[in-house]
C-alpha positions as CSV (number, residue, x, y, z in Angstrom):
1,M,0.0,0.0,0.0
2,K,1.4,3.4,-1.0
3,K,-0.8,5.8,1.0
4,F,-2.9,5.4,4.0
5,P,-6.2,7.3,4.5
6,S,-6.0,9.6,7.6
7,K,-9.4,8.5,8.9
8,H,-12.7,6.8,8.2
9,F,-11.4,3.2,8.1
10,K,-14.2,0.6,7.3
11,A,-14.2,-3.1,7.1
12,S,-15.5,-4.4,3.7
13,G,-16.7,-7.9,3.0
14,I,-15.6,-9.8,-0.1
15,D,-17.7,-12.7,-1.4
16,N,-16.1,-15.8,-2.5
17,G,-18.4,-18.0,-4.6
18,N,-16.3,-21.1,-4.7
19,H,-15.8,-21.5,-1.0
20,K,-16.3,-25.1,0.3
21,L,-18.1,-24.9,3.6
22,R,-18.2,-28.7,4.3
23,S,-14.5,-28.9,4.4
24,V,-14.1,-26.3,7.3
25,S,-14.5,-27.2,11.0
26,I,-16.1,-24.4,12.9
27,C,-16.1,-23.3,16.6
28,L,-18.8,-20.9,17.8
29,I,-18.2,-18.7,20.9
30,V,-21.5,-17.7,22.5
31,R,-22.5,-15.2,25.2
32,D,-23.2,-16.1,28.8
33,L,-26.9,-16.5,29.7
34,S,-26.0,-16.2,33.5
35,D,-23.9,-13.6,35.3
36,N,-23.0,-16.1,37.9
37,R,-19.6,-17.3,36.6
38,R,-18.6,-19.0,39.9
39,N,-21.3,-21.6,39.6
40,Y,-21.8,-21.5,35.9
41,E,-23.0,-24.7,34.2
42,Y,-21.1,-24.8,31.0
43,D,-22.5,-27.9,29.6
44,K,-26.0,-26.8,30.2
45,W,-25.7,-23.6,28.2
46,S,-23.6,-25.3,25.5
47,R,-26.4,-27.8,25.0
48,H,-28.9,-24.9,25.0
49,F,-27.2,-23.2,22.1
50,K,-26.5,-26.5,20.2
51,E,-30.3,-27.3,20.4
52,M,-31.2,-23.8,19.3
53,L,-28.9,-24.1,16.3
54,Q,-30.3,-27.6,15.4
55,E,-33.8,-26.2,15.5
56,K,-32.8,-23.6,12.9
57,G,-31.1,-26.3,10.7
58,V,-27.5,-25.4,11.5
59,T,-25.3,-28.5,11.2
60,D,-21.9,-26.9,10.2
61,V,-20.9,-25.9,13.7
62,D,-18.7,-28.6,15.3
63,Y,-18.2,-27.0,18.8
64,V,-20.1,-24.5,20.9
65,I,-18.4,-22.8,23.8
66,S,-19.4,-19.9,26.1
67,F,-17.2,-17.0,26.8
68,S,-17.0,-17.9,30.5
69,H,-15.9,-21.4,29.6
70,L,-13.3,-20.1,27.3
71,I,-11.9,-17.8,29.9
72,R,-11.8,-20.6,32.6
73,E,-10.5,-23.5,30.5
74,Y,-8.1,-21.8,28.1
75,N,-5.7,-19.5,30.0
76,T,-2.2,-20.4,29.0
77,Y,-0.5,-20.0,25.7
78,E,-0.3,-23.7,25.0
79,Q,-4.1,-24.3,25.7
80,K,-5.0,-21.4,23.3
81,K,-2.6,-22.7,20.7
82,K,-4.2,-26.2,20.9
83,L,-7.7,-24.7,20.6
84,A,-6.7,-22.6,17.6
85,K,-5.3,-25.5,15.7
86,S,-8.3,-27.8,16.5
87,Y,-10.6,-25.8,14.3
88,D,-10.3,-24.1,10.9
89,K,-12.6,-21.1,11.7
90,F,-14.0,-19.4,14.8
91,L,-17.2,-17.5,15.0
92,M,-18.6,-15.5,17.8
93,D,-22.0,-14.2,18.9
94,N,-22.3,-10.5,17.9
95,R,-23.8,-9.8,21.3
96,L,-20.3,-10.4,22.8
97,N,-17.7,-7.6,23.1
98,Q,-15.3,-8.4,20.2
99,T,-12.4,-6.4,21.9
100,S,-12.7,-8.5,25.1
101,V,-12.8,-11.8,23.2
102,N,-9.8,-10.9,21.0
103,K,-7.8,-9.7,24.0
104,H,-8.3,-13.0,25.8
105,L,-7.4,-15.1,22.7
106,G,-4.3,-13.0,22.3
107,K,-1.3,-13.2,20.0
108,V,-1.6,-16.8,19.2
109,F,-4.9,-16.5,17.4
110,K,-3.8,-13.3,15.7
111,D,-0.7,-15.0,14.3
112,L,-2.6,-17.9,13.1
113,K,-5.2,-15.6,11.5
114,K,-8.0,-17.2,13.4
115,L,-9.6,-14.4,15.3
116,P,-13.4,-15.0,15.5
117,I,-15.8,-13.6,13.1
118,M,-19.0,-12.0,14.4
119,V,-22.4,-13.5,13.4
120,D,-26.0,-12.9,14.5
121,I,-27.3,-16.3,15.7
122,T,-30.7,-14.8,16.8
123,K,-31.9,-14.2,13.2
124,S,-33.2,-16.7,10.7
125,G,-31.0,-18.0,7.9
126,I,-28.0,-18.7,10.1
127,N,-26.5,-21.0,7.5
128,D,-26.4,-18.2,5.0
129,Q,-24.8,-15.9,7.6
130,I,-22.2,-18.5,8.5
131,K,-21.3,-19.1,4.9
132,K,-21.1,-15.4,4.2
133,S,-19.0,-14.7,7.3
134,L,-16.6,-17.4,6.3
135,S,-16.4,-16.2,2.7
136,V,-15.6,-12.6,3.9
137,H,-12.3,-13.8,5.5
138,C,-11.5,-16.9,3.4
139,K,-8.5,-17.5,1.2
140,I,-8.6,-17.2,-2.5
141,G,-8.8,-21.0,-2.9
142,L,-7.4,-24.4,-2.1
143,T,-4.9,-26.5,-3.9
144,S,-7.4,-29.1,-4.5
145,Q,-9.6,-26.7,-6.6
146,C,-9.3,-26.5,-10.3
147,R,-7.8,-23.6,-12.2
148,D,-11.1,-22.1,-13.3
149,E,-12.4,-22.0,-9.7
150,L,-9.2,-20.3,-8.5
151,V,-9.4,-17.8,-11.3
152,G,-13.0,-17.1,-10.6
153,N,-12.4,-16.5,-7.0
154,F,-9.5,-14.1,-7.8
155,R,-11.6,-12.1,-10.2
156,A,-14.5,-11.8,-7.8
157,I,-12.3,-10.7,-5.0
158,M,-10.4,-8.1,-7.1
159,E,-13.6,-6.6,-8.5
160,K,-15.1,-6.0,-5.1
161,W,-11.7,-5.1,-3.6
162,Q,-11.0,-2.4,-6.1
163,I,-14.3,-0.7,-5.2
164,S,-13.8,-0.8,-1.4
165,F,-10.0,-0.4,-1.1
166,P,-9.0,3.3,-0.5
167,G,-7.5,4.7,-3.7
168,G,-8.2,1.5,-5.7
169,L,-5.5,-0.4,-7.6
170,S,-3.4,2.8,-8.0
171,N,-2.7,2.7,-4.3
172,V,-1.2,-0.9,-4.4
173,R,2.5,-1.2,-4.5
174,T,3.0,-5.0,-4.6
175,M,0.8,-8.1,-4.5
176,Y,2.1,-11.6,-3.7
177,L,0.6,-15.1,-4.1
178,V,1.3,-17.3,-1.1
179,V,0.8,-21.1,-1.3
180,D,1.0,-22.8,2.1
181,H,4.5,-22.2,3.7
182,L,6.3,-21.6,0.4
183,P,8.0,-18.2,-0.3
184,P,5.6,-15.6,-1.6
185,L,5.4,-15.1,-5.4
186,P,5.1,-11.5,-6.6
187,V,2.3,-11.1,-9.2
188,Y,1.9,-7.3,-9.3
189,A,4.2,-4.3,-8.7
190,S,3.7,-0.6,-9.2
191,F,6.4,2.1,-9.0
192,A,4.2,5.1,-9.5
193,S,4.4,8.0,-7.0
194,A,2.2,7.9,-4.0
195,N,1.3,11.6,-4.7
196,L,-0.8,10.4,-7.7
197,V,-3.1,8.4,-5.4
198,Q,-6.4,10.2,-4.7
199,F,-9.0,9.2,-2.1
200,P,-12.7,9.8,-2.7
201,K,-14.1,12.6,-0.7
202,R,-16.4,11.4,2.0
203,P,-19.8,13.1,2.1
204,R,-20.1,15.4,5.1
205,R,-22.5,14.3,7.7
206,I,-24.8,17.2,8.7
207,P,-26.1,16.8,12.3
208,P,-29.9,17.2,12.8
209,P,-31.2,20.6,14.0
210,V,-31.6,21.2,17.7
211,V,-35.0,22.5,18.9
212,G,-35.3,24.4,22.2
213,E,-37.8,26.6,24.1
214,L,-37.9,30.4,23.6
215,S,-39.7,31.6,26.7
216,T,-38.5,35.2,26.3
217,V,-40.9,35.9,23.4
218,V,-44.0,33.7,23.8
219,S,-44.7,30.4,25.5
220,D,-45.8,28.5,22.3
221,V,-42.8,29.4,20.2
222,Q,-39.6,27.2,19.9
223,V,-36.3,28.0,18.3
224,R,-34.6,25.5,15.8
225,S,-30.9,25.9,15.3
226,H,-29.1,24.3,12.3
227,A,-25.5,23.3,12.0
228,D,-24.9,26.0,9.2
229,G,-26.0,28.8,11.6
230,R,-29.5,29.2,10.5
231,V,-32.1,29.9,13.2
232,E,-35.8,29.3,12.7
233,F,-38.8,29.8,14.9
234,V,-41.4,27.1,15.0
235,D,-44.4,26.3,17.0
236,K,-44.8,23.2,19.2
237,K,-45.9,21.1,16.2
238,G,-42.7,22.0,14.3
239,K,-44.4,24.3,11.8
240,L,-42.3,27.2,10.7
241,K,-43.3,30.7,11.8
242,T,-43.3,33.1,8.9
243,T,-45.0,36.4,7.9
244,K,-48.2,36.6,5.8
245,N,-46.3,36.8,2.6
246,N,-44.2,33.7,3.5
247,S,-41.0,35.7,3.9
248,S,-38.2,34.7,6.3
249,T,-38.7,33.6,9.8
250,R,-36.3,36.2,11.1
251,L,-38.7,38.9,9.7
252,W,-41.5,37.3,11.6
253,Y,-39.4,37.4,14.7
254,E,-38.7,41.1,14.2
255,Q,-42.3,41.8,13.7
256,L,-43.1,39.8,16.8
257,K,-40.5,41.8,18.8
258,K,-42.1,45.1,17.6
259,K,-45.5,43.8,18.6
260,K,-44.3,42.7,22.0
261,R,-42.4,46.1,22.4
262,S,-45.5,48.0,21.5
263,E,-47.6,46.0,24.0
264,R,-45.0,46.6,26.7
265,V,-44.9,50.4,25.9
266,G,-48.7,50.4,26.0
267,R,-48.7,48.6,29.4
268,Q,-46.2,51.1,30.7
269,F,-48.2,54.1,29.4
270,R,-51.4,52.8,30.9
271,K,-49.7,52.3,34.2
272,Y,-48.2,55.7,34.0
273,R,-51.5,57.2,33.2
274,K,-53.2,55.5,36.1
275,T,-50.4,56.6,38.5
276,K,-50.7,60.2,37.2
277,Q,-54.4,60.2,37.6
278,A,-54.2,58.8,41.1
279,F,-51.6,61.5,41.9
280,L,-53.8,64.2,40.6
281,E,-56.8,63.0,42.6
282,A,-54.6,62.9,45.7
283,N,-53.4,66.4,45.0
284,Q,-56.9,67.6,44.6
285,V,-58.0,65.9,47.9
286,G,-55.0,67.5,49.6
287,N,-55.9,71.0,48.3
288,L,-59.4,70.6,49.4
289,A,-58.4,69.6,52.9
290,T,-56.1,72.6,53.1
291,T,-58.8,74.9,52.1
292,M,-61.2,73.4,54.7
293,M,-58.6,73.8,57.4
294,T,-58.1,77.4,56.4
295,L,-61.8,78.2,56.5
296,G,-62.0,76.4,60.0
297,N,-59.4,78.6,61.4
298,D,-61.1,81.7,60.2
């Protein structure tokens, strides 16, 4: 590979149409149905999952083991190596934490390229899921297959791989063909500059707008903020607030502020007028009392 993308890594499945499922021994790692690992009945839950798989017509799984059983029985390097060499492929329930399972299996499974593949055993059509999962991580072929099958597998893989691989074939520096433990045979080499590799632009993900209350204006109005900075005013049903001629919502907000301002000014004026009237009435009463006191003294 000439150039690595800076981010947005994604696993891509590649189908292999000439994969022979019957020639593969499979071990399935399932989740624990009980949190009590001290008194955990391993055989009971293994039988439970085996019966469930048999009811769904799954006959290709040779061994079923729970994650607690795996932790308890396979601790040392030699035990894990013996388990890894006992089966060709390992599958795991997608309800398990893949990081925890891979961490426990460790370097021996990674070196032998036998880290478990996730499958959903709760859905129907498990046989198809198992076949597809094995095809995603399978080799190009076997030495027992004919030339046409090997060429067909290689073409199918290359067609899908060029689409999903970042930069396509132009980002490949060398390709080798490996047969068992023989030295790798180079089948492709490119000496072009890595600066010529172009990655496709990833479409920008726009987050959804955020809606919040706007109690400073009116109780039934909410504000809706967009990622690009646009601000809209909506009612509780999400309908956009606009003016009569369907102009912008900001103009509606300005008109609403003017209306609220005029109402506030009107309330202040009416309050001032009532206060002034009360003051004048009190002043008149005071003048009348002063006049009566003056007449009384006379």
